[in-house]
C-alpha positions, 0 to 999 in steps of 0.5 A: 546546548543549542537545539537542532532545528529543521531548515525552512524549504527555501534554505534547502540545497536544490541538489537535495530536492526533486526537480519537477520540471519534467512534470511542469516547467514552473507555476506559471506554465501550470496555470496556463495548462490548467486553464486550457484543461478547464476549458475542455470540460464541456467537450464531454457533453458533445458525446452524451447520448452518442457513444453507441452511434459508431466505432468512430464516435466511441473512439473519439470519446475514449481518446478525448477522455484519455488525453484529458486524464493524462494532462490532469494526472500531470497537473495533479501530480505537480500540485500534490508534490508541491504541497508535500514540500512544505504543508504550510505553503498556502499557495500550493495548498490552493493549487491542489484544492483548485485541481481537486475541484476541477477533477470533481467537475470533470468526473461529473461531466464524464459520469454518463460514459460508463453507464452509456457504454454498459447500456449498449446491446451485448451483440452491438458491443461485440461488434464495436470491440472487434472494430480495428479503430477501437483496438487500443481501447479493446481491453479497457472496454472488455474490463468495463463490460465485465461489470454489466451483471453488477450494474443496475438500472439508471434509477437504481444506480442514481439511488446508490450514488445518492447514498455515498455520503451516508455510506461513509458515515461509519468510516468518518466517525471512526476517523474523527474519534481515532484521529481527533478525539482520543487523548492518550495522556503522557508517559515516560520514555526510556530517558525519563522524559515525559512525552505525549502518547499518540498513534505516532509515539506509541510505535516509537515507545514499543521499540524502547529497550526498557520493558516497563516503558513498553508495558506502560505505553501499551496499557495506557494506549489501550485504556482509551479504546476500552473506554470507547469500545461500544462506539468503536464496535458500532462504527466497525459494524456499520462499515461491515454492514455497508459492504454487505449491503452494496455487495448484495445490491449489486448481485455479488455472491458475497462482500469478499467476492465484490472486493476481489472482482475489480482485480479478477482475483478468485476467492480461492486466492484469499483462502489459499493465503489464509490456509498457507499461513495457518499451516506454517504457524508453528514456524511463527510460534518458534520465532516467538519462542526464540525472541522470548529466550534471547531477550531473557524474558519469562513470558512474552507479551505483544508489547515485546514483539516490536523491539529489536532483539539486538538494539545496539547495532550502528550502521551509518550511511550518507545519501551517496553511500545509501545509493551505493548500497542500494545499487550494488544490491540490485545488480542482479536486475541488470545494467539498464535498471541500475543505471537508470535508478542510480542516475535518478537517485544521484540526480533530482528524482528524490527529495532527500532530507527533512525540512520544516513543514515537509510531509513525514514518511516516504512515498514514490509518486510515478506518473505517465509524464515526468520522472517517478519521484520519491519523497524521503526524510532520510536520516544517515544514522537509521539503517531502516531508511536505506530499506525505505529508499530501496522500497520506494525505488522499487515503486519508481522503477516499476512506474518507469518501466510501465510508462516506457512500455505501455500506452497511458491507458495501461501503464498504471499498475494495480495495488495488487501488484504494487508492493511486489516491485518494492518488497522485491528490492528489499529482499535483494538488499537484505541478501546483499547485506547478509552476504557482506555482514562483518560478523555474526552479530550484524548478521543476526541483527539483519536476520531479526529485521527480516523476520520482523518484516515478514511476520508483520507483513505476511502473518499479521496482515493475513490475521487481519484478512481472516478477521475481515472474512469471518466478520463479514460472513457473520453479517451475511449470515445475520449474526450480531456484531457486538463488542463481545462477538468482535472480542471473541473472534479477535481473541481466537485469532490471536490465540491461533496466530501467536500460539499457546505460550504467548501471553494475550493481555485482555486489552489486546482483543481491542486491537480490532477496533483501532485498525483503519484498514478495516474500514477498507475491507479486503485490502490488507491481504494484498500486502501479504500476497505482494511480499510472498510474490516478491520473496518467490520472485527474488529467489527465482531471479537470484538463482536463475539466469537471463530468462528469469530476469527477463520474466521479471522485467517483463512484469515491470513493463506490464503496467495493467496490460493484463490482470494482476494474476496473469502478470505475476504468472508471466513473471514466474509465480502463481498466486492461485497456488499456496506455494508462494506463501509456503515458500516465504514462510519456509524462508521464515523458518530457515532464518529463525533457525539461523537466528537461534544458532547465532544468538 
C-alpha cells in the first residue's frame, strides 16, 4: 500500500494558495521597497532633541514614524507569510531575517521619541495636544502620557533596559528544557503502534477512545516533569520575581496592576472573572459528573476529560462546503460581512491545504494594507477544521473592518478584544449546526464539543489566572515559592475547579510547571473574558435587531480607537460586571442539562 505524502509547495494548485500581491506584487518589488525603507532610518535622527519645539515638529516626527511603520508592517507581513508557506525555503527565511534586522535598527533609531515626549512639561504637553495640527495623534499622545508616573529617569531607564537579556533568562531556560531537552519516550496508541510521546502527540493521545492509552500517556508524560520539578520550580519562581521587580521599580501597586495598565483595565475585571467562575463551579462539577456517567466510568481522571463522549460522528466538508456552512451561519451579521468574507474565502485570502514544509496549525494575519490572510491546513474529514475556519475568518473580518474604518494609527485592535470576533463566529456556527442537526446523536455531539470549548477557555483559563494571581501575591508578600508551595496552591485550585468527585492524580499538581503562558503572566485571563464577551454578544445579536447588529459591527470597525472595555461596552457588553461571565456559564449549565437528557 502506497504512503500518502504531502506535495511540495511548487506543485500546489495556485487557486488553493493565498495571493499576496495586495501586500507586494513580487519579490523584486519587495527588494526595492525594502531598500527605500532602509534608507529612511537616518531620518529619525533629524528629530532628536526637537520634539518639544512646536506642534509642527512633533506632528512631522509622528507622521514620519507612522508612515515608516505602515510600510514596515506591509513588508514584514509579506516576508513572514512567505516563510510559512515552506519553512525549508531558505530564500524566504533570509528575507524575514533581513526584515527583522531592519526592524531592530529602526527601533533603536526611534527609541528617543518616547522618553523625549514624556519629558515634555505637563502644561506644555497639554498645549501641544490641544493644537489642531496634532488632532490625529491626540489619542496616541494621551495614551503615552499615561505612562509618565511609571517612567523613571534617563539613567534608571537605561539600567532597566540593560537588564533585558538577564530578565528573560528564566523564560529562556524553561523553553529550552521544555521544548528541547525533555524526552518522553514512546507509547502505544489505540492501534497498537509505538509512537514518540511529545507535547504534540500528548494531546492526540488524550483523545484516544482507549482509556489505557490515555492513562499511560498521561503517567509517562508527567514523569518527566516530576524528574525536573526543582529546576522547573526555580525557573517559574524566577519569572514571577521578575514581574514583581519591574512592577515595583515602575511604581505600580502590584504586578497584576502593571500587567493590566496598558489596556486600562481595572483589577476588578480580573477579580470579577474569578468570582463569577467560582460561583458557577457547581455547573462545571455537574458536567464532569455527566461525562463520567455517559462514558461508563466508575471514576473520572484528568486524562478522561478531553476525549469526546461521542467519538463516532463523521461529518465531511469540502472546502467549498465548509465555506457554505460558515457563510450561512454568519447570515445574522448582514450581507456586507458575508459577501466580503465569501469572496475572500472562495478567492485567494486563504492558503487552504497542507503542503510539505508548511507551518502547522492555523492563523489569521491582517495588516493595514493588503487582504486579511488566513493560513489553514484544512482537512475535509475533520469537523473542528470548519470551526477553525470560522474562528480565523472572525479575526480576518475584524481586521478588514478596522482597516477600512480607522487610520493606521488606530486600526490594530488589542489582544484583549482579539478573541471576541473569532469566538463570536464559533458561537454562530454552533447555533447554526445545532439547528440543522439531523438527529439527537449529532446534536449531543455538537453540545459536547461546545461544552468542552467553554470549559477549556473560560473555566480552565480562569483557574490559570487565579494561580498567577495567588503566586504573584505570595512573592509580593515575601512568601517562598518552592516546589511544595507551588504544588499546594495548584492542588487547591484543582480541588475547587474539578470538584469533590474528581480523582486528582498527584502528578497533576505538576501541570503548573508546564504551562508556557505562565512566563507571560496575566495574559490567559483574556481568553476567558474574550469568549465570555463573545457569548454575550452573540446572544444579543441573535435575539436582537438592526441596532444590536450595528452595535457589534461598530465594535469591529473600532480597531483601537477606544480602550478595550469602552469598545465592548459600545457593542453591548460590560466586562466590568460579572454578568457576561455568569451568562456564559448559565449557557454552560443549560447545555449540560440538555446533554444529560439526550444521552
